[in-house]
MMTF fields as JSON, N, C-alpha, C and O atoms, coordinates in Angstrom:
{
  "mmtfVersion": "1.0.0",
  "mmtfProducer": "UNKNOWN",
  "numBonds": 339,
  "numAtoms": 340,
  "numGroups": 85,
  "numChains": 1,
  "numModels": 1,
  "chainsPerModel": [1],
  "groupsPerChain": [85],
  "chainIdList": ["A"],
  "bondAtomList": [4, 2, 8, 6, 12, 10, 16, 14, 20, 18, 24, 22, 28, 26, 32, 30, 36, 34, 40, 38, 44, 42, 48, 46, 52, 50, 56, 54, 60, 58, 64, 62, 68, 66, 72, 70, 76, 74, 80, 78, 84, 82, 88, 86, 92, 90, 96, 94, 100, 98, 104, 102, 108, 106, 112, 110, 116, 114, 120, 118, 124, 122, 128, 126, 132, 130, 136, 134, 140, 138, 144, 142, 148, 146, 152, 150, 156, 154, 160, 158, 164, 162, 168, 166, 172, 170, 176, 174, 180, 178, 184, 182, 188, 186, 192, 190, 196, 194, 200, 198, 204, 202, 208, 206, 212, 210, 216, 214, 220, 218, 224, 222, 228, 226, 232, 230, 236, 234, 240, 238, 244, 242, 248, 246, 252, 250, 256, 254, 260, 258, 264, 262, 268, 266, 272, 270, 276, 274, 280, 278, 284, 282, 288, 286, 292, 290, 296, 294, 300, 298, 304, 302, 308, 306, 312, 310, 316, 314, 320, 318, 324, 322, 328, 326, 332, 330, 336, 334],
  "bondOrderList": [1, 1, 1, 1, 1, 1, 1, 1, 1, 1, 1, 1, 1, 1, 1, 1, 1, 1, 1, 1, 1, 1, 1, 1, 1, 1, 1, 1, 1, 1, 1, 1, 1, 1, 1, 1, 1, 1, 1, 1, 1, 1, 1, 1, 1, 1, 1, 1, 1, 1, 1, 1, 1, 1, 1, 1, 1, 1, 1, 1, 1, 1, 1, 1, 1, 1, 1, 1, 1, 1, 1, 1, 1, 1, 1, 1, 1, 1, 1, 1, 1, 1, 1, 1],
  "groupList": [{"groupName": "LEU", "atomNameList": ["N", "CA", "C", "O"], "elementList": ["N", "C", "C", "O"], "formalChargeList": [0, 0, 0, 0], "bondAtomList": [1, 0, 2, 1, 3, 2], "bondOrderList": [1, 1, 2], "singleLetterCode": "L", "chemCompType": "L-PEPTIDE LINKING"}, {"groupName": "VAL", "atomNameList": ["N", "CA", "C", "O"], "elementList": ["N", "C", "C", "O"], "formalChargeList": [0, 0, 0, 0], "bondAtomList": [1, 0, 2, 1, 3, 2], "bondOrderList": [1, 1, 2], "singleLetterCode": "V", "chemCompType": "L-PEPTIDE LINKING"}, {"groupName": "ASP", "atomNameList": ["N", "CA", "C", "O"], "elementList": ["N", "C", "C", "O"], "formalChargeList": [0, 0, 0, 0], "bondAtomList": [1, 0, 2, 1, 3, 2], "bondOrderList": [1, 1, 2], "singleLetterCode": "D", "chemCompType": "L-PEPTIDE LINKING"}, {"groupName": "GLY", "atomNameList": ["N", "CA", "C", "O"], "elementList": ["N", "C", "C", "O"], "formalChargeList": [0, 0, 0, 0], "bondAtomList": [1, 0, 2, 1, 3, 2], "bondOrderList": [1, 1, 2], "singleLetterCode": "G", "chemCompType": "PEPTIDE LINKING"}, {"groupName": "ARG", "atomNameList": ["N", "CA", "C", "O"], "elementList": ["N", "C", "C", "O"], "formalChargeList": [0, 0, 0, 0], "bondAtomList": [1, 0, 2, 1, 3, 2], "bondOrderList": [1, 1, 2], "singleLetterCode": "R", "chemCompType": "L-PEPTIDE LINKING"}, {"groupName": "ALA", "atomNameList": ["N", "CA", "C", "O"], "elementList": ["N", "C", "C", "O"], "formalChargeList": [0, 0, 0, 0], "bondAtomList": [1, 0, 2, 1, 3, 2], "bondOrderList": [1, 1, 2], "singleLetterCode": "A", "chemCompType": "L-PEPTIDE LINKING"}, {"groupName": "TRP", "atomNameList": ["N", "CA", "C", "O"], "elementList": ["N", "C", "C", "O"], "formalChargeList": [0, 0, 0, 0], "bondAtomList": [1, 0, 2, 1, 3, 2], "bondOrderList": [1, 1, 2], "singleLetterCode": "W", "chemCompType": "L-PEPTIDE LINKING"}, {"groupName": "ILE", "atomNameList": ["N", "CA", "C", "O"], "elementList": ["N", "C", "C", "O"], "formalChargeList": [0, 0, 0, 0], "bondAtomList": [1, 0, 2, 1, 3, 2], "bondOrderList": [1, 1, 2], "singleLetterCode": "I", "chemCompType": "L-PEPTIDE LINKING"}, {"groupName": "GLU", "atomNameList": ["N", "CA", "C", "O"], "elementList": ["N", "C", "C", "O"], "formalChargeList": [0, 0, 0, 0], "bondAtomList": [1, 0, 2, 1, 3, 2], "bondOrderList": [1, 1, 2], "singleLetterCode": "E", "chemCompType": "L-PEPTIDE LINKING"}, {"groupName": "PRO", "atomNameList": ["N", "CA", "C", "O"], "elementList": ["N", "C", "C", "O"], "formalChargeList": [0, 0, 0, 0], "bondAtomList": [1, 0, 2, 1, 3, 2], "bondOrderList": [1, 1, 2], "singleLetterCode": "P", "chemCompType": "L-PEPTIDE LINKING"}, {"groupName": "GLN", "atomNameList": ["N", "CA", "C", "O"], "elementList": ["N", "C", "C", "O"], "formalChargeList": [0, 0, 0, 0], "bondAtomList": [1, 0, 2, 1, 3, 2], "bondOrderList": [1, 1, 2], "singleLetterCode": "Q", "chemCompType": "L-PEPTIDE LINKING"}, {"groupName": "THR", "atomNameList": ["N", "CA", "C", "O"], "elementList": ["N", "C", "C", "O"], "formalChargeList": [0, 0, 0, 0], "bondAtomList": [1, 0, 2, 1, 3, 2], "bondOrderList": [1, 1, 2], "singleLetterCode": "T", "chemCompType": "L-PEPTIDE LINKING"}, {"groupName": "CYS", "atomNameList": ["N", "CA", "C", "O"], "elementList": ["N", "C", "C", "O"], "formalChargeList": [0, 0, 0, 0], "bondAtomList": [1, 0, 2, 1, 3, 2], "bondOrderList": [1, 1, 2], "singleLetterCode": "C", "chemCompType": "L-PEPTIDE LINKING"}, {"groupName": "SER", "atomNameList": ["N", "CA", "C", "O"], "elementList": ["N", "C", "C", "O"], "formalChargeList": [0, 0, 0, 0], "bondAtomList": [1, 0, 2, 1, 3, 2], "bondOrderList": [1, 1, 2], "singleLetterCode": "S", "chemCompType": "L-PEPTIDE LINKING"}, {"groupName": "LYS", "atomNameList": ["N", "CA", "C", "O"], "elementList": ["N", "C", "C", "O"], "formalChargeList": [0, 0, 0, 0], "bondAtomList": [1, 0, 2, 1, 3, 2], "bondOrderList": [1, 1, 2], "singleLetterCode": "K", "chemCompType": "L-PEPTIDE LINKING"}, {"groupName": "TYR", "atomNameList": ["N", "CA", "C", "O"], "elementList": ["N", "C", "C", "O"], "formalChargeList": [0, 0, 0, 0], "bondAtomList": [1, 0, 2, 1, 3, 2], "bondOrderList": [1, 1, 2], "singleLetterCode": "Y", "chemCompType": "L-PEPTIDE LINKING"}],
  "groupTypeList": [0, 1, 1, 2, 3, 4, 5, 1, 4, 0, 6, 3, 7, 8, 5, 9, 5, 5, 3, 10, 11, 12, 11, 11, 11, 5, 3, 4, 5, 6, 9, 12, 3, 5, 4, 1, 4, 2, 10, 0, 4, 13, 0, 7, 5, 3, 8, 3, 7, 1, 12, 10, 9, 14, 5, 5, 3, 0, 8, 0, 12, 4, 7, 5, 3, 0, 2, 7, 3, 5, 0, 0, 1, 14, 8, 3, 0, 5, 14, 5, 4, 3, 2, 15, 10],
  "groupIdList": [1, 2, 3, 4, 5, 6, 7, 8, 9, 10, 11, 12, 13, 14, 15, 16, 17, 18, 19, 20, 21, 22, 23, 24, 25, 26, 27, 28, 29, 30, 31, 32, 33, 34, 35, 36, 37, 38, 39, 40, 41, 42, 43, 44, 45, 46, 47, 48, 49, 50, 51, 52, 53, 54, 55, 56, 57, 58, 59, 60, 61, 62, 63, 64, 65, 66, 67, 68, 69, 70, 71, 72, 73, 74, 75, 76, 77, 78, 79, 80, 81, 82, 83, 84, 85],
  "secStructList": [7, 3, 3, 6, 6, 3, 3, 7, 7, 5, 6, 6, 3, 3, 7, 7, 7, 6, 6, 7, 7, 3, 3, 7, 6, 6, 1, 7, 3, 3, 7, 2, 2, 2, 2, 2, 2, 2, 2, 2, 2, 2, 2, 2, 6, 6, 7, 7, 3, 3, 3, 3, 3, 3, 3, 6, 6, 3, 3, 3, 3, 3, 3, 6, 6, 3, 3, 2, 2, 2, 2, 2, 2, 2, 6, 6, 1, 1, 3, 3, 7, 4, 4, 4, 7],
  "xCoordList": [-4.497, -5.436, -6.774, -7.214, -7.421, -8.739, -9.753, -9.626, -10.752, -11.784, -13.134, -13.479, -13.887, -15.207, -15.136, -16.016, -14.09, -13.95, -13.448, -13.419, -13.053, -12.534, -11.142, -10.836, -10.311, -8.943, -8.974, -9.669, -8.215, -8.154, -6.697, -5.844, -6.419, -5.086, -5.147, -6.031, -4.2, -4.197, -3.671, -2.635, -4.4, -4.045, -2.873, -2.783, -1.976, -0.899, 0.362, 1.318, 0.387, 1.584, 1.958, 1.15, 3.197, 3.688, 4.295, 5.351, 3.612, 4.058, 4.622, 4.224, 5.545, 6.097, 5.062, 4.134, 5.23, 4.374, 4.645, 5.728, 3.686, 3.786, 5.044, 5.612, 5.489, 6.661, 7.962, 8.994, 7.915, 9.089, 10.166, 9.868, 11.415, 12.565, 13.192, 13.343, 13.557, 14.2, 15.624, 15.99, 16.411, 17.798, 18.027, 17.63, 18.664, 18.982, 20.126, 20.74, 20.408, 21.52, 22.854, 23.84, 22.886, 24.102, 24.211, 25.168, 23.217, 23.262, 22.642, 22.776, 21.981, 21.348, 19.924, 19.134, 19.595, 18.248, 17.301, 17.693, 16.061, 15.046, 13.689, 13.462, 12.783, 11.481, 10.489, 9.569, 10.677, 9.866, 8.383, 7.511, 8.105, 6.714, 5.988, 4.852, 6.632, 6.033, 5.853, 4.866, 6.796, 6.709, 5.507, 4.779, 5.294, 4.133, 2.849, 1.914, 2.799, 1.623, 1.321, 0.179, 2.343, 2.155, 1.717, 0.866, 2.296, 1.93, 0.466, -0.265, 0.046, -1.352, -2.287, -3.309, -1.943, -2.782, -2.916, -4.008, -1.817, -1.829, -2.673, -3.437, -2.527, -3.226, -4.739, -5.494, -5.183, -6.611, -7.312, -8.533, -6.577, -7.178, -8.302, -8.074, -9.499, -10.644, -11.14, -12.038, -10.59, -10.992, -11.815, -11.644, -12.693, -13.472, -12.697, -12.16, -12.64, -11.937, -12.97, -13.962, -12.728, -13.591, -12.75, -11.714, -13.204, -12.47, -13.348, -14.569, -12.686, -13.393, -12.538, -11.321, -13.158, -12.401, -11.731, -12.325, -10.474, -9.736, -9.351, -9.381, -8.989, -8.589, -8.89, -9.239, -8.757, -9.066, -8.289, -7.061, -9.012, -8.408, -7.717, -7.107, -7.795, -7.114, -8.113, -9.012, -7.934, -8.837, -8.063, -6.978, -8.639, -8.101, -8.826, -10.048, -8.084, -8.679, -8.208, -7.054, -9.151, -8.856, -9.314, -10.27, -8.595, -8.975, -9.043, -8.061, -10.183, -10.372, -9.947, -9.388, -10.218, -9.89, -8.468, -8.128, -7.614, -6.209, -6.008, -6.479, -5.317, -5.036, -4.006, -2.862, -4.407, -3.527, -2.294, -1.185, -2.469, -1.339, -0.324, 0.879, -0.797, 0.104, 0.854, 2.033, 0.186, 0.854, 1.971, 3.046, 1.723, 2.753, 3.946, 5.089, 3.693, 4.786, 5.584, 6.814, 4.887, 5.543, 6.437, 7.505, 5.995, 6.761, 7.886, 8.655, 7.985, 9.025, 8.732, 9.639, 7.456, 7.068, 6.471, 6.141, 6.334, 5.8, 6.41, 6.809, 6.474, 6.969, 5.793, 4.717, 6.012, 4.992, 4.844, 5.824, 3.603, 3.294, 2.301, 1.588, 2.258, 1.278, 1.308, 2.356, 0.145, 0.004, 0.867, 1.223, 1.213, 2.017, 3.469, 4.201, 3.902, 5.286, 5.41, 6.492],
  "yCoordList": [-2.38, -1.28, -1.751, -2.863, -0.906, -1.233, -0.288, 0.932, -0.856, -0.092, -0.537, -1.717, 0.398, 0.095, -1.041, -1.9, -1.034, -2.015, -3.378, -4.295, -3.539, -4.839, -4.671, -3.663, -5.679, -5.658, -5.9, -6.793, -5.097, -5.206, -5.343, -4.57, -6.326, -6.465, -5.839, -6.15, -4.956, -4.24, -5.113, -5.767, -5.102, -5.847, -5.178, -3.951, -5.985, -5.487, -5.074, -4.632, -5.21, -4.788, -5.788, -6.61, -5.683, -6.383, -5.301, -4.748, -5.01, -3.941, -4.565, -5.664, -3.865, -4.374, -4.344, -3.536, -5.236, -5.252, -4.004, -3.425, -3.589, -2.337, -2.258, -1.175, -3.364, -3.338, -3.723, -3.867, -3.888, -4.37, -3.298, -2.113, -3.74, -2.879, -3.325, -4.524, -2.384, -2.676, -2.135, -1.352, -2.557, -2.114, -1.476, -2.03, -0.318, 0.353, -0.388, -1.275, -0.03, -0.653, -0.317, -1.029, 0.765, 1.156, 0.44, 0.653, -0.413, -1.173, -0.485, -0.971, 0.618, 1.349, 0.861, 0.774, 0.543, 0.077, 1.273, 2.343, 1.073, 2.109, 1.451, 0.341, 2.113, 1.528, 1.606, 2.423, 0.769, 0.833, 0.554, 1.186, -0.377, -0.688, 0.499, 0.793, 1.172, 2.361, 3.471, 4.205, 3.597, 4.64, 4.398, 5.333, 3.131, 2.804, 3.078, 3.672, 2.652, 2.878, 4.377, 4.796, 5.175, 6.617, 7.252, 8.141, 6.795, 7.316, 6.994, 7.841, 5.774, 5.398, 6.246, 6.727, 6.429, 7.247, 8.662, 9.23, 9.224, 10.576, 10.632, 11.573, 9.633, 9.573, 9.471, 10.11, 8.675, 8.414, 9.331, 9.259, 10.183, 11.069, 11.898, 12.723, 11.67, 12.459, 12.155, 12.838, 11.165, 10.83, 9.544, 8.67, 9.445, 8.229, 7.231, 7.577, 6.001, 4.945, 4.058, 3.66, 3.755, 2.86, 1.651, 1.789, 0.467, -0.772, -1.7, -1.73, -2.46, -3.492, -4.742, -4.657, -5.902, -7.16, -7.346, -7.068, -7.825, -8.09, -9.557, -10.13, -10.166, -11.575, -12.062, -11.27, -13.349, -13.924, -13.211, -13.284, -12.527, -11.859, -10.547, -9.958, -10.07, -8.826, -7.855, -8.254, -6.571, -5.565, -4.386, -4.045, -3.776, -2.554, -1.407, -1.295, -0.557, 0.546, 1.873, 2.041, 2.821, 4.148, 5.229, 5.058, 6.345, 7.555, 8.656, 8.918, 9.29, 10.34, 9.86, 10.624, 8.592, 8.019, 7.543, 6.947, 7.795, 7.381, 6.011, 5.764, 5.143, 3.789, 3.827, 4.23, 3.413, 3.459, 2.582, 3.002, 1.378, 0.474, 1.065, 1.009, 1.629, 2.245, 3.422, 3.622, 4.205, 5.326, 4.842, 5.44, 3.762, 3.229, 2.693, 2.85, 2.066, 1.579, 2.769, 2.757, 3.78, 4.965, 5.649, 6.163, 5.65, 6.27, 5.372, 5.78, 4.154, 3.227, 2.57, 2.066, 2.575, 2.017, 0.618, 0.008, 0.116, -1.236, -1.794, -1.05, -3.12, -3.795, -4.08, -4.477, -3.873, -4.145, -5.641, -6.386, -6.068, -7.454, -7.447, -6.465, -8.524, -8.669, -7.532, -7.215, -6.913, -5.859, -4.64, -3.929, -4.379, -3.2, -3.36, -2.372, -4.573, -4.78, -4.293, -4.36],
  "zCoordList": [5.139, 4.999, 5.556, 5.264, 6.358, 6.897, 6.261, 6.364, 5.61, 4.926, 5.469, 5.403, 6.0, 6.572, 7.594, 7.642, 8.399, 9.468, 9.05, 9.871, 7.808, 7.356, 6.758, 6.12, 6.98, 6.455, 4.951, 4.466, 4.227, 2.771, 2.354, 2.789, 1.513, 0.911, -0.469, -1.267, -0.743, -2.011, -3.146, -3.026, -4.23, -5.429, -6.125, -6.16, -6.68, -7.521, -6.806, -7.444, -5.472, -4.743, -3.652, -3.22, -3.231, -2.052, -1.163, -1.47, -0.063, 0.84, 2.117, 2.503, 2.767, 4.024, 5.138, 5.115, 6.116, 7.298, 8.128, 8.036, 8.929, 9.696, 10.557, 10.706, 11.121, 11.985, 11.303, 11.958, 10.004, 9.264, 9.105, 8.951, 9.146, 8.886, 7.578, 7.34, 6.733, 5.456, 5.478, 6.355, 4.514, 4.421, 3.055, 2.031, 3.045, 1.788, 1.1, 1.693, -0.133, -0.85, -0.187, -0.377, 0.589, 1.309, 2.662, 3.407, 2.975, 4.217, 5.425, 6.548, 5.215, 6.317, 6.549, 5.609, 7.795, 8.141, 8.272, 8.74, 7.855, 7.999, 8.22, 7.738, 8.939, 9.287, 8.119, 8.138, 7.123, 5.91, 6.186, 5.589, 7.076, 7.393, 7.999, 7.627, 8.921, 9.549, 8.524, 8.57, 7.605, 6.568, 5.669, 5.338, 5.269, 4.437, 5.214, 4.676, 6.47, 7.308, 7.4, 7.213, 7.687, 7.825, 6.503, 6.489, 5.404, 4.079, 3.771, 3.257, 4.086, 3.858, 4.71, 4.221, 5.97, 6.854, 6.311, 6.305, 5.86, 5.307, 4.035, 3.824, 3.21, 1.934, 2.109, 1.376, 3.074, 3.218, 4.209, 4.349, 4.894, 5.896, 5.286, 4.4, 5.767, 5.326, 3.928, 3.435, 3.287, 1.917, 1.897, 2.747, 0.934, 0.745, -0.096, -1.148, 0.368, -0.352, -1.034, -0.423, -2.296, -3.047, -3.44, -4.091, -3.04, -3.355, -4.17, -4.024, -5.037, -5.806, -5.838, -6.005, -5.68, -5.724, -7.079, -8.121, -7.053, -8.286, -8.399, -9.488, -7.273, -7.237, -5.83, -4.954, -5.615, -4.307, -3.196, -3.142, -2.317, -1.173, -1.474, -0.581, -2.712, -3.105, -3.729, -4.468, -3.413, -3.952, -4.524, -4.052, -5.541, -6.122, -5.426, -5.526, -4.723, -3.968, -4.521, -4.914, -4.539, -5.072, -4.097, -3.34, -4.149, -3.437, -4.488, -5.183, -4.603, -5.609, -6.996, -7.783, -7.284, -8.587, -8.747, -9.769, -7.743, -7.829, -7.182, -6.072, -7.874, -7.414, -6.278, -6.49, -5.093, -3.916, -4.105, -3.777, -4.625, -4.838, -5.806, -5.553, -6.906, -7.889, -7.272, -7.564, -6.423, -5.761, -4.843, -4.806, -4.101, -3.21, -3.994, -3.565, -5.131, -5.983, -6.52, -6.496, -6.997, -7.548, -6.511, -6.845, -5.256, -4.171, -3.654, -2.783, -4.184, -3.745, -2.411, -1.748, -2.013, -0.715, -0.807, 0.21, -2.03, -2.233, -3.512, -4.408, -3.574, -4.785, -5.705, -5.258, -6.984, -7.987, -8.203, -8.2, -8.392, -8.733, -9.89, -10.098, -10.626, -11.698, -12.7, -13.262, -12.925, -13.929, -13.664, -14.603, -12.41, -12.074, -12.494, -12.551, -12.789, -13.204, -14.613, -15.196]
}
């Protein structure tokens, strides 16, 4: 995620890289990285993002008060880490 021209790693999640391919439990490959990228773009389009540092190199970011990392976990687009587990 890029916020105000700087790269931000979201706290509480492990998301696939933009070019990563994932495999379903049925063995079907799908472009999970592109899906996360597209979902983030859709989510942040025209919205103000507010981020706050949570741990070394990780930030908690919100759009309209909603936690972006938690939304990605809820949608099945990222793995929960730490408090999100």
